N, C-alpha and C positions, 0 to 999 in steps of 0.2 A: 591486455589493455582493452580490447573490445568488450570484454564483459563487464569491467567497470564502468564504461561509458553507457552500457546498455541498460545498466540498473542504477544509475547514478541518482535518478529520481526518487528512489526508494529511501535513500540517505538523506535527502532534503528535509528541512522542517517543513511541516504542513503549511505554515504561514508564509513560507518563502516560495513554495511551489505553487500553491492556489491563493489567489487574491481574495478569495471568499472566506478563508480560514483563518482563525486567530490562535490556532493550536500550536504551542512550541515543539510538539514531539515530532519524530521523524514520520515520514509517509509509511515506511516499514512498520512502526508500531501502531500507528492508526489503523492500518490494514489488519494486523494481528488482532487488535481489539474488536474490530468489525467482524472478523471470522469466527473469533470467539464467542461473541453475542449471538451470531447468526446459527451455530451449530450447537448451541447448549453447553459450552465451555468444554468441549472435546478437544484436548490437545493434539491428538492424533490426526483429526479431520482438519484443524487449523494449520497444523504443519504441512499437511498435503496441499492445502490451499495456498499457502505462502510459497512452497516450491513451485507451484503454478505460476504465481506472480513473478517470482524470480526469473522464470523463463520468458517472460513477456518482455516486449521493448517498452521503452519509456512512453511511448505515445499509447500504446495498449493499457498500461497501468494509468496513466492520467486519464484515459477514458473511463476505465472502471471507478477510479476514485470520484470523478465527476458524477457518474450515474450511480453510485452507491453510498457515497460519504457526504456529498453536499447536502446541506439542510437548508 
């Protein structure tokens, strides 16, 4: 149960989790797209980055998204 609560933000829609976003895709997918663009579409590197995100708390994920995906 604790793991589910820890990563709940990743499964929320961007528009529900962040008032500045109008994207309907889940935070997890937005992060995947962000990492794919950042590393030249290297799936292995993106997967490693996503594993790091999965290990973070919602607060840490929220902070990362605010710092890196907010336009």
